[in-house]
All heavy atoms as an XYZ file, in Angstrom:
938
protein
N     -16.388    -40.366     -9.967
C     -16.369    -38.928    -10.093
C     -17.598    -38.496    -10.886
O     -17.876    -39.028    -11.937
C     -15.080    -38.507    -10.803
C     -14.808    -37.063    -10.649
S     -13.291    -36.483    -11.457
C     -12.039    -37.596    -10.941
N     -18.326    -37.531    -10.380
C     -19.513    -37.014    -11.060
C     -19.110    -35.848    -11.945
O     -18.055    -35.258    -11.765
C     -20.550    -36.565    -10.037
N     -19.933    -35.553    -12.900
C     -19.654    -34.423    -13.782
C     -20.785    -33.425    -13.729
O     -21.955    -33.803    -13.624
C     -19.441    -34.904    -15.221
C     -18.172    -35.690    -15.386
C     -17.934    -36.096    -16.824
O     -18.813    -35.867    -17.674
O     -16.866    -36.651    -17.086
N     -20.440    -32.167    -13.825
C     -21.418    -31.093    -13.857
C     -21.359    -30.508    -15.265
O     -20.313    -30.129    -15.741
C     -21.047    -30.041    -12.804
C     -22.035    -28.907    -12.744
O     -23.113    -28.997    -13.320
N     -21.663    -27.861    -12.046
N     -22.503    -30.445    -15.917
C     -22.542    -29.938    -17.288
C     -22.970    -28.475    -17.289
O     -24.041    -28.140    -16.843
C     -23.518    -30.763    -18.142
C     -23.084    -32.178    -18.274
N     -22.147    -32.586    -19.175
C     -23.439    -33.298    -17.569
C     -21.958    -33.879    -19.060
N     -22.726    -34.329    -18.098
N     -22.094    -27.624    -17.778
C     -22.400    -26.207    -17.945
C     -22.447    -25.949    -19.440
O     -21.560    -26.374    -20.177
C     -21.338    -25.335    -17.299
S     -21.249    -25.516    -15.523
N     -23.454    -25.252    -19.887
C     -23.621    -25.043    -21.319
C     -22.448    -24.318    -21.955
O     -21.967    -24.709    -23.003
C     -24.919    -24.274    -21.581
C     -26.151    -25.098    -21.288
C     -27.427    -24.320    -21.523
O     -27.389    -23.350    -22.302
O     -28.441    -24.680    -20.930
N     -21.948    -23.225    -21.316
C     -20.886    -22.469    -21.972
C     -19.496    -22.998    -21.652
O     -18.564    -22.696    -22.339
C     -20.875    -20.987    -21.606
C     -21.945    -20.504    -20.696
O     -22.926    -21.181    -20.512
O     -21.779    -19.397    -20.189
N     -19.330    -23.754    -20.610
C     -17.984    -24.124    -20.194
C     -17.673    -25.598    -20.404
O     -16.595    -26.035    -20.088
C     -17.785    -23.752    -18.722
C     -17.888    -22.268    -18.486
C     -17.568    -21.931    -17.076
C     -17.699    -20.422    -16.893
N     -17.329    -19.978    -15.599
N     -18.584    -26.392    -20.881
C     -18.314    -27.807    -21.077
C     -18.489    -28.584    -19.801
O     -19.340    -28.286    -18.985
N     -17.654    -29.576    -19.599
C     -17.778    -30.449    -18.435
C     -16.798    -30.049    -17.338
O     -15.646    -29.751    -17.600
C     -17.517    -31.888    -18.847
C     -18.518    -32.389    -19.829
C     -18.199    -33.770    -20.227
N     -19.212    -34.222    -21.193
C     -19.414    -35.452    -21.506
N     -18.689    -36.400    -20.972
N     -20.345    -35.774    -22.371
N     -17.265    -30.090    -16.112
C     -16.448    -29.809    -14.946
C     -16.470    -31.048    -14.072
O     -17.540    -31.525    -13.695
C     -16.981    -28.607    -14.136
C     -17.010    -27.362    -15.010
C     -16.123    -28.385    -12.900
C     -17.704    -26.193    -14.346
N     -15.313    -31.601    -13.761
C     -15.245    -32.785    -12.914
C     -15.363    -32.380    -11.458
O     -14.709    -31.451    -11.006
C     -13.922    -33.526    -13.135
O     -13.857    -34.001    -14.453
N     -16.207    -33.079    -10.734
C     -16.375    -32.855     -9.298
C     -15.866    -34.080     -8.560
O     -16.265    -35.199     -8.875
C     -17.847    -32.616     -8.946
C     -18.535    -31.442     -9.622
C     -20.019    -31.424     -9.249
C     -17.888    -30.156     -9.189
N     -14.986    -33.876     -7.619
C     -14.479    -34.983     -6.818
C     -15.455    -35.245     -5.686
O     -15.545    -34.484     -4.742
C     -13.087    -34.666     -6.271
C     -12.059    -34.538     -7.361
O     -12.170    -35.200     -8.387
N     -11.074    -33.694     -7.154
N     -16.196    -36.333     -5.788
C     -17.171    -36.694     -4.766
C     -16.459    -37.502     -3.688
O     -15.743    -38.445     -3.976
C     -18.329    -37.531     -5.372
C     -18.979    -36.793     -6.538
C     -19.321    -37.936     -4.299
C     -19.753    -35.569     -6.136
N     -16.665    -37.099     -2.436
C     -16.142    -37.874     -1.327
C     -14.747    -37.493     -0.882
O     -14.252    -38.047      0.093
N     -14.067    -36.601     -1.588
C     -12.737    -36.169     -1.142
C     -12.903    -35.195      0.015
O     -13.683    -34.246     -0.057
C     -11.967    -35.476     -2.267
C     -11.511    -36.444     -3.339
O     -11.605    -37.670     -3.113
O     -11.066    -35.975     -4.397
N     -12.161    -35.450      1.095
C     -12.213    -34.569      2.253
C     -11.423    -33.296      1.967
O     -10.446    -33.312      1.217
C     -11.618    -35.249      3.484
C     -12.483    -36.391      3.992
O     -13.697    -36.386      3.687
O     -11.954    -37.273      4.679
N     -11.863    -32.211      2.559
C     -11.148    -30.946      2.466
C     -10.724    -30.525      3.860
O     -11.313    -30.949      4.849
C     -11.996    -29.826      1.811
C     -12.383    -30.207      0.400
C     -13.211    -29.501      2.640
N      -9.714    -29.699      3.932
C      -9.256    -29.160      5.205
C      -9.533    -27.671      5.256
O     -10.121    -27.096      4.324
N      -9.102    -27.013      6.330
C      -9.330    -25.573      6.469
C      -8.736    -24.764      5.319
O      -9.260    -23.718      4.956
C      -8.629    -25.223      7.785
C      -8.551    -26.501      8.535
C      -8.456    -27.595      7.504
N      -7.646    -25.279      4.716
C      -7.022    -24.548      3.620
C      -7.924    -24.478      2.389
O      -7.698    -23.668      1.489
C      -5.669    -25.146      3.260
C      -5.761    -26.595      2.802
O      -6.641    -27.326      3.303
O      -4.937    -26.989      1.949
N      -8.972    -25.297      2.352
C      -9.933    -25.245      1.245
C     -10.595    -23.867      1.169
O     -10.984    -23.411      0.109
C     -10.999    -26.335      1.434
C     -12.075    -26.315      0.403
N     -11.881    -26.766     -0.889
C     -13.353    -25.883      0.455
C     -12.991    -26.621     -1.574
N     -13.907    -26.083     -0.789
N     -10.694    -23.202      2.313
C     -11.359    -21.904      2.379
C     -10.372    -20.734      2.352
O     -10.770    -19.592      2.440
C     -12.237    -21.817      3.630
C     -13.352    -22.815      3.608
C     -13.251    -24.003      4.311
C     -14.490    -22.580      2.855
C     -14.276    -24.926      4.265
C     -15.517    -23.507      2.809
C     -15.407    -24.689      3.516
N      -9.090    -21.047      2.263
C      -8.092    -19.979      2.182
C      -8.264    -19.217      0.882
O      -8.561    -19.781     -0.155
C      -6.671    -20.545      2.242
C      -6.293    -21.016      3.636
O      -7.058    -20.739      4.578
O      -5.243    -21.658      3.764
N      -8.076    -17.943      0.974
C      -8.155    -17.087     -0.203
C      -6.863    -16.278     -0.244
O      -6.753    -15.223      0.378
C      -9.388    -16.178     -0.112
C      -9.643    -15.414     -1.383
O      -8.730    -15.300     -2.220
O     -10.769    -14.914     -1.541
N      -5.888    -16.794     -0.961
C      -4.572    -16.164     -1.016
C      -4.652    -14.744     -1.535
O      -3.973    -13.842     -1.026
C      -3.618    -16.994     -1.902
O      -3.587    -18.330     -1.399
C      -2.221    -16.429     -1.895
N      -5.490    -14.518     -2.546
C      -5.615    -13.165     -3.100
C      -6.111    -12.188     -2.044
O      -5.619    -11.071     -1.936
C      -6.562    -13.163     -4.300
C      -5.994    -13.926     -5.486
O      -4.764    -13.885     -5.680
O      -6.777    -14.555     -6.204
N      -7.097    -12.604     -1.254
C      -7.622    -11.731     -0.208
C      -6.560    -11.503      0.859
O      -6.372    -10.384      1.333
C      -8.883    -12.305      0.423
C      -9.493    -11.349      1.443
C     -10.795    -11.870      2.045
N     -11.457    -10.851      2.824
C     -11.033    -10.394      4.011
N      -9.926    -10.860      4.534
N     -11.693     -9.458      4.657
N      -5.847    -12.554      1.225
C      -4.784    -12.424      2.228
C      -3.726    -11.430      1.777
O      -3.233    -10.629      2.571
C      -4.137    -13.782      2.508
O      -5.076    -14.673      3.052
N      -3.373    -11.467      0.498
C      -2.381    -10.528     -0.033
C      -2.914     -9.098     -0.008
O      -2.180     -8.163      0.313
C      -1.988    -10.928     -1.450
C      -1.155    -12.191     -1.504
C      -0.909    -12.695     -2.920
O      -1.368    -12.042     -3.883
O      -0.254    -13.733     -3.060
N      -4.189     -8.925     -0.321
C      -4.793     -7.587     -0.288
C      -4.849     -7.063      1.147
O      -4.569     -5.888      1.397
C      -6.184     -7.609     -0.907
N      -5.195     -7.936      2.089
C      -5.233     -7.538      3.505
C      -3.834     -7.150      3.964
O      -3.650     -6.133      4.645
C      -5.823     -8.670      4.381
C      -5.583     -8.404      5.853
C      -7.310     -8.836      4.102
N      -2.827     -7.922      3.576
C      -1.450     -7.613      3.954
C      -1.028     -6.251      3.397
O      -0.397     -5.449      4.095
C      -0.518     -8.708      3.429
O       0.815     -8.410      3.719
N      -1.391     -5.966      2.159
C      -1.078     -4.668      1.553
C      -1.781     -3.542      2.308
O      -1.198     -2.484      2.563
C      -1.482     -4.654      0.082
N      -3.036     -3.768      2.672
C      -3.784     -2.770      3.435
C      -3.160     -2.510      4.796
O      -3.062     -1.359      5.242
N      -2.710     -3.557      5.463
C      -2.057     -3.422      6.772
C      -0.774     -2.601      6.632
O      -0.506     -1.705      7.436
C      -1.760     -4.815      7.380
C      -0.802     -4.727      8.553
C      -3.063     -5.490      7.797
N       0.012     -2.885      5.591
C       1.232     -2.113      5.363
C       0.916     -0.634      5.152
O       1.607      0.246      5.680
C       1.984     -2.648      4.150
C       2.647     -3.985      4.373
C       3.337     -4.495      3.118
O       3.675     -3.727      2.221
N       3.545     -5.791      3.050
N      -0.133     -0.361      4.381
C      -0.512      1.030      4.111
C      -0.969      1.729      5.387
O      -0.555      2.860      5.662
C      -1.610      1.092      3.047
C      -2.109      2.485      2.687
C      -0.976      3.351      2.148
C      -3.236      2.400      1.675
N      -1.811      1.077      6.175
C      -2.293      1.680      7.430
C      -1.118      1.991      8.345
O      -1.019      3.088      8.904
C      -3.308      0.756      8.135
C      -3.564      1.216      9.566
C      -4.615      0.712      7.358
N      -0.192      1.040      8.497
C       0.955      1.258      9.382
C       1.858      2.379      8.876
O       2.377      3.161      9.671
C       1.733     -0.043      9.571
C       0.973     -1.033     10.432
O       0.185     -0.661     11.288
N       1.199     -2.310     10.192
N       2.047      2.462      7.563
C       2.859      3.553      7.007
C       2.185      4.904      7.232
O       2.849      5.874      7.613
C       3.101      3.319      5.517
N       0.887      4.981      7.009
C       0.166      6.245      7.187
C       0.132      6.679      8.651
O       0.178      7.873      8.948
C      -1.252      6.132      6.635
C      -1.357      6.072      5.113
C      -2.786      5.762      4.688
C      -0.878      7.371      4.491
N       0.073      5.717      9.555
C       0.042      6.066     10.979
C       1.339      6.732     11.421
O       1.349      7.506     12.378
C      -0.253      4.832     11.828
C      -1.718      4.463     11.766
C      -2.075      3.386     12.730
N      -3.534      3.231     12.756
C      -4.151      2.334     13.468
N      -3.454      1.492     14.214
N      -5.457      2.251     13.441
N       2.437      6.456     10.742
C       3.704      7.123     11.050
C       3.613      8.614     10.756
O       4.400      9.401     11.255
C       4.847      6.497     10.245
C       5.152      5.078     10.670
C       6.187      4.448      9.770
C       6.380      2.984     10.147
N       7.255      2.280      9.211
N       2.652      8.990      9.923
C       2.420     10.386      9.572
C       1.158     10.929     10.243
O       0.581     11.900      9.788
C       2.332     10.543      8.047
C       3.613     10.248      7.351
C       3.869      8.986      6.845
C       4.586     11.228      7.217
C       5.062      8.701      6.211
C       5.779     10.949      6.586
C       6.023      9.680      6.091
N       0.713     10.244     11.288
C      -0.456     10.654     12.057
C      -1.716     10.694     11.187
O      -2.567     11.563     11.344
C      -0.201     12.015     12.710
C      -1.196     12.316     13.824
O      -1.747     11.371     14.410
O      -1.438     13.510     14.082
N      -1.804      9.760     10.246
C      -2.961      9.678      9.358
C      -3.662      8.359      9.615
O      -3.061      7.291      9.484
C      -2.540      9.775      7.876
C      -3.716      9.514      6.957
C      -1.924     11.139      7.593
N      -4.921      8.435      9.997
C      -5.744      7.254     10.230
C      -6.924      7.268      9.276
O      -7.668      8.248      9.228
C      -6.282      7.244     11.663
C      -5.706      6.123     12.488
O      -5.273      5.118     11.905
O      -5.695      6.258     13.726
N      -7.072      6.218      8.518
C      -8.223      6.093      7.619
C      -9.164      5.053      8.204
O      -8.924      3.850      8.093
C      -7.760      5.680      6.216
C      -6.830      6.658      5.509
C      -6.348      6.076      4.189
C      -7.527      7.985      5.274
N     -10.217      5.524      8.845
C     -11.146      4.613      9.515
C     -11.900      3.715      8.550
O     -12.267      2.608      8.894
C     -12.154      5.411     10.358
C     -11.488      6.134     11.515
O     -10.448      5.648     12.001
O     -11.989      7.190     11.913
N     -12.126      4.175      7.331
C     -12.935      3.412      6.394
C     -12.151      2.473      5.504
O     -12.705      1.878      4.581
N     -10.847      2.312      5.769
C     -10.040      1.459      4.901
C     -10.506      0.012      5.018
O     -10.903     -0.439      6.088
C      -8.536      1.597      5.217
C      -7.697      1.005      4.092
C      -8.194      0.993      6.554
C      -6.230      1.375      4.170
N     -10.513     -0.682      3.900
C     -10.946     -2.075      3.901
C     -10.532     -2.769      2.622
O      -9.926     -2.181      1.727
N     -10.844     -4.045      2.547
C     -10.548     -4.858      1.380
C     -11.874     -5.349      0.821
O     -12.724     -5.829      1.567
C      -9.649     -6.055      1.768
C      -9.482     -7.020      0.618
C      -8.297     -5.563      2.255
N     -12.040     -5.184     -0.478
C     -13.296     -5.634     -1.088
C     -13.002     -6.426     -2.353
O     -12.046     -6.155     -3.070
C     -14.201     -4.442     -1.400
O     -13.545     -3.549     -2.270
N     -13.857     -7.401     -2.588
C     -13.719     -8.235     -3.775
C     -14.201     -7.446     -4.994
O     -15.184     -6.721     -4.928
C     -14.536     -9.511     -3.612
C     -14.202    -10.563     -4.623
C     -14.810    -11.912     -4.264
O     -15.704    -11.995     -3.439
N     -14.305    -12.958     -4.882
N     -13.497     -7.604     -6.094
C     -13.830     -6.888     -7.321
C     -14.951     -7.626     -8.048
O     -14.936     -8.839     -8.162
C     -12.587     -6.779     -8.236
C     -12.943     -6.191     -9.586
C     -11.507     -5.948     -7.558
N     -15.903     -6.867     -8.522
C     -16.976     -7.417     -9.357
C     -16.496     -7.343    -10.807
O     -16.383     -6.259    -11.366
C     -18.259     -6.610     -9.172
S     -19.552     -7.102    -10.323
N     -16.199     -8.477    -11.377
C     -15.635     -8.497    -12.727
C     -16.687     -8.296    -13.819
O     -16.335     -8.092    -14.973
C     -14.852     -9.785    -12.959
C     -13.645     -9.877    -12.093
N     -12.545     -9.077    -12.254
C     -13.381    -10.656    -11.017
C     -11.646     -9.362    -11.328
N     -12.138    -10.317    -10.567
N     -17.955     -8.312    -13.442
C     -18.993     -8.051    -14.451
C     -19.270     -6.563    -14.599
O     -19.825     -6.146    -15.603
C     -20.303     -8.787    -14.115
O     -20.745     -8.362    -12.830
C     -20.114    -10.292    -14.145
N     -18.862     -5.768    -13.594
C     -19.164     -4.340    -13.667
C     -17.922     -3.463    -13.714
O     -18.022     -2.243    -13.610
C     -20.069     -3.941    -12.496
S     -19.419     -4.366    -10.881
N     -16.730     -4.054    -13.848
C     -15.505     -3.267    -13.919
C     -14.459     -4.006    -14.751
O     -14.549     -5.211    -14.931
C     -14.941     -2.966    -12.515
O     -13.813     -2.110    -12.637
C     -14.529     -4.225    -11.791
N     -13.484     -3.260    -15.231
C     -12.409     -3.865    -16.018
C     -11.172     -4.159    -15.159
O     -10.173     -4.639    -15.668
C     -12.004     -2.967    -17.215
C     -13.135     -2.855    -18.201
C     -11.534     -1.610    -16.734
N     -11.246     -3.894    -13.865
C     -10.131     -4.166    -12.960
C      -9.894     -5.674    -12.928
O     -10.823     -6.444    -12.701
C     -10.430     -3.634    -11.538
C      -9.327     -4.018    -10.575
C     -10.614     -2.131    -11.564
N      -8.657     -6.071    -13.161
C      -8.349     -7.493    -13.221
C      -8.004     -8.093    -11.859
O      -8.078     -9.304    -11.687
C      -7.199     -7.732    -14.199
C      -7.592     -7.439    -15.636
C      -6.458     -7.703    -16.621
O      -5.447     -8.319    -16.226
O      -6.604     -7.294    -17.770
N      -7.611     -7.276    -10.899
C      -7.263     -7.792     -9.583
C      -8.492     -8.396     -8.915
O      -9.601     -7.868     -9.047
C      -6.702     -6.676     -8.698
C      -5.409     -6.120     -9.244
O      -4.431     -6.881     -9.322
O      -5.394     -4.928     -9.603
N      -8.311     -9.469     -8.143
C      -9.461    -10.076     -7.481
C      -9.974     -9.258     -6.292
O     -11.146     -9.316     -5.963
C      -8.963    -11.446     -7.025
C      -7.480    -11.373     -7.071
C      -7.104    -10.275     -8.011
N      -9.093     -8.479     -5.649
C      -9.472     -7.655     -4.500
C      -8.834     -6.277     -4.639
O      -7.784     -6.125     -5.251
C      -8.997     -8.280     -3.178
C      -9.786     -9.500     -2.789
C      -9.421    -10.762     -3.219
C     -10.912     -9.376     -1.991
C     -10.157    -11.878     -2.876
C     -11.652    -10.486     -1.628
C     -11.269    -11.738     -2.071
O     -12.005    -12.836     -1.726
N      -9.473     -5.292     -4.029
C      -8.944     -3.930     -3.972
C      -8.856     -3.480     -2.521
O      -9.676     -3.872     -1.698
C      -9.858     -2.966     -4.727
C      -9.947     -3.137     -6.233
C     -10.963     -2.166     -6.811
C      -8.598     -2.925     -6.879
N      -7.871     -2.647     -2.243
C      -7.796     -1.988     -0.946
C      -8.532     -0.669     -1.121
O      -8.135      0.179     -1.908
C      -6.335     -1.747     -0.512
C      -6.290     -0.971      0.800
C      -5.593     -3.069     -0.397
N      -9.624     -0.532     -0.403
C     -10.441      0.675     -0.490
C     -10.072      1.598      0.663
O     -10.000      1.166      1.812
C     -11.927      0.280     -0.396
O     -12.722      1.421     -0.267
N      -9.843      2.864      0.348
C      -9.429      3.811      1.381
C     -10.595      4.404      2.146
O     -10.403      5.132      3.111
C      -8.576      4.919      0.767
C      -7.307      4.438      0.081
C      -6.523      5.620     -0.480
C      -6.438      3.621      1.007
N     -11.803      4.099      1.732
C     -12.974      4.594      2.433
C     -13.380      5.978      1.964
O     -12.858      6.502      0.983
N     -14.302      6.548      2.673
C     -14.829      7.873      2.331
C     -14.386      8.899      3.368
O     -14.366      8.617      4.557
C     -16.362      7.840      2.287
C     -16.861      6.894      1.232
O     -16.365      6.879      0.111
N     -17.842      6.077      1.573
N     -14.038     10.070      2.876
C     -13.658     11.171      3.758
C     -14.523     12.382      3.458
O     -14.807     12.672      2.298
C     -12.197     11.569      3.527
C     -11.124     10.543      3.841
C      -9.772     11.047      3.366
C     -11.086     10.277      5.331
N     -14.903     13.077      4.508
C     -15.557     14.368      4.314
C     -14.497     15.340      3.815
O     -13.302     15.169      4.106
C     -16.144     14.857      5.628
C     -17.298     14.010      6.115
C     -17.867     14.607      7.412
N     -18.991     13.845      7.860
C     -18.939     12.958      8.862
N     -17.810     12.753      9.513
N     -20.018     12.294      9.212
N     -14.883     16.370      3.076
C     -13.882     17.326      2.585
C     -12.994     17.883      3.705
O     -11.775     17.995      3.530
C     -14.721     18.413      1.923
C     -15.942     17.686      1.455
C     -16.214     16.665      2.529
N     -13.577     18.205      4.843
C     -12.784     18.761      5.949
C     -11.763     17.731      6.458
O     -10.640     18.090      6.824
C     -13.694     19.207      7.083
N     -12.148     16.458      6.486
C     -11.215     15.415      6.907
C     -10.065     15.281      5.903
O      -8.910     15.120      6.295
C     -11.931     14.066      7.025
C     -12.940     13.997      8.153
C     -13.783     12.733      8.097
O     -14.169     12.293      6.990
O     -14.056     12.188      9.188
N     -10.383     15.356      4.623
C      -9.357     15.262      3.583
C      -8.366     16.415      3.707
O      -7.149     16.228      3.589
C     -10.003     15.249      2.201
N      -8.865     17.615      3.970
C      -7.998     18.786      4.133
C      -7.094     18.598      5.350
O      -5.886     18.870      5.292
C      -8.836     20.078      4.252
C      -7.989     21.250      4.717
C      -9.524     20.388      2.933
N      -7.647     18.117      6.457
C      -6.865     17.902      7.673
C      -5.768     16.871      7.446
O      -4.614     17.069      7.848
C      -7.775     17.457      8.826
C      -7.053     17.206     10.133
C      -6.298     18.419     10.674
O      -6.763     19.554     10.485
O      -5.225     18.218     11.286
N      -6.089     15.774      6.775
C      -5.079     14.750      6.490
C      -4.000     15.294      5.554
O      -2.810     15.020      5.735
C      -5.732     13.508      5.887
C      -6.643     12.702      6.824
C      -7.283     11.544      6.074
C      -5.872     12.206      8.029
N      -4.402     16.062      4.564
C      -3.437     16.661      3.632
C      -2.494     17.597      4.381
O      -1.280     17.615      4.114
C      -4.167     17.400      2.517
N      -3.019     18.377      5.324
C      -2.177     19.286      6.108
C      -1.139     18.508      6.919
O       0.018     18.908      7.009
C      -3.029     20.144      7.049
C      -3.778     21.249      6.350
C      -4.609     22.036      7.366
C      -5.418     23.130      6.700
N      -6.248     23.876      7.680
N      -1.568     17.396      7.525
C      -0.640     16.585      8.315
C       0.487     16.038      7.438
O       1.656     16.098      7.801
C      -1.369     15.412      8.975
C      -2.253     15.815     10.114
C      -2.860     14.594     10.763
N      -4.069     14.959     11.462
C      -4.986     14.098     11.859
N      -4.829     12.818     11.606
N      -6.051     14.504     12.492
N       0.121     15.489      6.294
C       1.120     14.919      5.387
C       2.043     16.014      4.865
O       3.266     15.833      4.797
C       0.432     14.152      4.236
C      -0.290     12.924      4.795
C       1.441     13.742      3.172
C      -1.204     12.231      3.801
N       1.485     17.167      4.507
C       2.296     18.294      4.029
C       3.278     18.763      5.101
O       4.420     19.121      4.787
C       1.407     19.462      3.595
C       0.741     19.223      2.251
O       1.187     18.331      1.499
O      -0.246     19.940      1.958
N       2.861     18.771      6.355
C       3.745     19.198      7.450
C       4.932     18.246      7.571
O       6.075     18.687      7.743
C       2.976     19.272      8.766
N       4.668     16.939      7.469
C       5.771     15.973      7.520
C       6.689     16.135      6.311
O       7.907     16.064      6.436
C       5.242     14.541      7.584
C       4.839     14.113      8.970
C       3.513     14.094      9.354
C       5.797     13.716      9.904
C       3.132     13.699     10.633
C       5.437     13.322     11.184
C       4.108     13.317     11.542
O       3.762     12.921     12.804
N       6.122     16.363      5.139
C       6.926     16.542      3.925
C       7.798     17.785      4.038
O       8.982     17.768      3.667
C       6.020     16.626      2.699
N       7.257     18.874      4.552
C       8.024     20.112      4.711
C       9.174     19.907      5.700
O      10.295     20.369      5.461
C       7.113     21.246      5.178
N       8.904     19.203      6.786
C       9.948     18.934      7.776
C      11.034     18.045      7.176
O      12.221     18.262      7.387
C       9.354     18.288      9.026
C      10.355     17.948     10.104
C      11.074     19.166     10.691
O      10.638     20.318     10.476
O      12.091     18.967     11.385
N      10.642     17.050      6.411
C      11.612     16.180      5.766
C      12.485     16.970      4.795
O      13.709     16.797      4.758
C      10.909     15.035      5.032
C      11.850     14.124      4.314
C      12.583     13.173      5.007
C      12.022     14.221      2.942
C      13.472     12.338      4.352
C      12.906     13.395      2.269
C      13.632     12.444      2.976
N      11.889     17.846      4.009
C      12.656     18.662      3.059
C      13.618     19.587      3.801
O      14.763     19.765      3.389
C      11.717     19.462      2.167
C      10.988     18.597      1.158
C       9.926     19.363      0.390
O       9.475     20.429      0.801
N       9.501     18.807     -0.739
N      13.165     20.172      4.902
C      14.029     21.051      5.697
C      15.229     20.274      6.230
O      16.367     20.709      6.121
C      13.247     21.659      6.861
C      14.057     22.684      7.681
C      13.435     22.979      9.030
N      13.394     21.835      9.920
C      14.455     21.342     10.583
N      15.653     21.860     10.430
N      14.325     20.304     11.398
N      14.974     19.082      6.775
C      16.050     18.261      7.326
C      17.004     17.796      6.226
O      18.223     17.731      6.436
C      15.469     17.058      8.071
C      14.771     17.443      9.362
S      13.830     16.119     10.179
C      14.757     14.671      9.905
N      16.472     17.492      5.061
C      17.301     17.062      3.941
C      18.239     18.181      3.497
O      19.432     17.956      3.276
C      16.412     16.617      2.778
O      17.180     16.230      1.675
N      17.714     19.409      3.382
C      18.544     20.553      3.007
C      19.613     20.815      4.064
O      20.765     21.122      3.750
C      17.680     21.803      2.821
C      16.861     21.798      1.554
C      16.010     23.046      1.456
C      15.108     23.009      0.239
N      14.209     24.163      0.176
N      19.235     20.698      5.326
C      20.186     20.926      6.421
C      21.299     19.883      6.381
O      22.472     20.210      6.536
C      19.453     20.860      7.765
C      20.330     21.164      8.953
C      19.555     21.145     10.259
O      18.417     21.667     10.282
O      20.089     20.608     11.236
N      20.949     18.627      6.137
C      21.957     17.565      6.061
C      22.904     17.801      4.895
O      24.127     17.603      5.020
C      21.286     16.204      5.938
N      22.379     18.240      3.755
C      23.225     18.518      2.589
C      24.170     19.678      2.876
O      25.331     19.659      2.491
C      22.371     18.819      1.360
C      21.723     17.597      0.765
C      20.858     17.955     -0.411
C      20.106     16.737     -0.921
N      19.173     17.086     -2.001
N      23.662     20.708      3.548
C      24.512     21.876      3.826
C      25.618     21.520      4.814
O      26.709     22.082      4.748
C      23.678     23.040      4.350
O      23.235     22.787      5.667
N      25.369     20.596      5.720
C      26.397     20.189      6.681
C      27.493     19.362      6.021
O      28.630     19.363      6.478
C      25.767     19.385      7.817
C      24.834     20.151      8.740
C      24.161     19.203      9.725
C      25.590     21.242      9.482
N      27.164     18.673      4.956
C      28.150     17.805      4.310
C      28.955     18.534      3.228
O      29.930     18.004      2.735
C      27.467     16.581      3.701
O      26.580     16.976      2.673
N      28.569     19.750      2.867
C      29.297     20.509      1.853
C      30.369     21.362      2.521
O      30.154     21.909      3.602
C      28.331     21.392      1.054
C      27.357     20.575      0.224
C      26.350     21.453     -0.502
O      26.300     22.652     -0.289
N      25.546     20.832     -1.345
N      31.532     21.501      1.866
C      32.614     22.295      2.470
C      32.271     23.784      2.467
O      31.545     24.268      1.602
C      33.813     22.022      1.556
C      33.197     21.665      0.242
C      31.900     20.964      0.577
N      32.781     24.457      3.467
C      32.611     25.907      3.530
C      33.608     26.541      2.568
O      34.717     26.030      2.386
C      32.840     26.389      4.958
C      31.815     25.821      5.912
C      32.103     26.237      7.322
C      31.069     25.580      8.221
N      31.527     25.287      9.537
N      33.261     27.660      1.938
C      34.158     28.293      0.955
C      35.550     28.560      1.500
O      36.537     28.405      0.798
C      33.440     29.586      0.583
C      32.006     29.322      0.893
C      32.006     28.360      2.046
N      35.701     28.937      2.769
C      37.017     29.246      3.343
C      37.896     27.991      3.402
O      39.094     28.060      3.212
C      36.866     29.848      4.736
C      36.294     31.243      4.724
C      36.205     31.792      6.119
C      35.551     33.167      6.093
N      35.415     33.729      7.421
N      37.289     26.819      3.700
C      38.057     25.575      3.776
C      38.642     25.215      2.410
O      39.773     24.760      2.307
C      37.179     24.417      4.262
C      36.754     24.517      5.706
C      35.785     23.412      6.096
O      35.126     22.834      5.208
O      35.682     23.118      7.297
N      37.856     25.418      1.356
C      38.306     25.086      0.014
C      39.432     26.027     -0.401
O      40.449     25.596     -0.956
C      37.124     25.154     -0.999
C      37.605     24.949     -2.411
C      36.065     24.119     -0.632
N      39.271     27.329     -0.122
C      40.281     28.317     -0.511
C      41.605     28.098      0.218
O      42.678     28.242     -0.349
C      39.771     29.730     -0.218
C      38.675     30.191     -1.157
C      38.120     31.548     -0.762
O      38.715     32.246      0.065
O      37.038     31.894     -1.281
N      41.561     27.749      1.486
C      42.797     27.593      2.266
C      43.462     26.261      2.034
O      44.581     26.044      2.506
C      42.499     27.787      3.758
O      41.681     26.716      4.205
N      42.802     25.346      1.331
C      43.391     24.050      1.074
C      43.229     23.087      2.231
O      43.824     22.009      2.238
N      42.444     23.451      3.237
C      42.224     22.590      4.391
C      41.111     21.557      4.176
O      40.793     20.800      5.067
C      41.868     23.412      5.645
C      43.047     24.253      6.090
O      44.178     23.915      5.811
N      42.761     25.344      6.790
N      40.544     21.557      3.004
C      39.432     20.648      2.750
C      39.943     19.359      2.133
O      40.630     19.380      1.109
C      38.390     21.302      1.812
C      37.282     20.348      1.442
C      36.375     19.921      2.365
C      37.176     19.886      0.124
C      35.363     19.052      2.021
C      36.168     19.025     -0.218
C      35.262     18.599      0.721
N      39.634     18.256      2.744
C      39.999     16.935      2.212
C      38.697     16.215      1.879
O      37.977     15.791      2.781
C      40.795     16.156      3.250
C      41.265     14.802      2.729
O      40.998     14.493      1.545
O      41.893     14.061      3.503
N      38.373     16.062      0.580
C      37.107     15.443      0.201
C      36.986     13.993      0.647
O      35.902     13.453      0.696
C      37.076     15.551     -1.324
C      38.441     15.926     -1.761
C      39.165     16.464     -0.568
N      38.078     13.335      1.013
C      38.016     11.946      1.451
C      37.446     11.826      2.862
O      37.052     10.768      3.295
C      39.405     11.317      1.393
N      37.393     12.900      3.605
C      36.894     12.840      5.003
C      35.552     13.447      5.139
O      35.106     14.358      4.752
C      37.875     13.525      5.958
C      39.152     12.782      6.082
N      39.269     11.606      6.776
C      40.384     13.023      5.561
C      40.522     11.176      6.702
N      41.205     12.023      5.968
């Protein structure tokens, strides 16, 4: 086994002659970031929102305090694109709130049912 001498880190052992497989190049952190990005894209598409510039980038630890090895970057949007996406999301949110209120009103007893004693909260 050969050794590599680094001034600040001491000795690093290098395994000479050991074969590596494809998993040697696997980057679990990047795979996890890509998976998170895929989940976000698929969730946003349900709201008719497409972010063309979304991507995964490695963090530069010398120029930032972010501890994660990778970030999901949402890309750049022109102001008009941001407004359009916000309108789409707001429209879905308004529809969801409307449906939620309607569902709540359907499940509440009508005042006449309560007064006449015909209301059974178990049903």
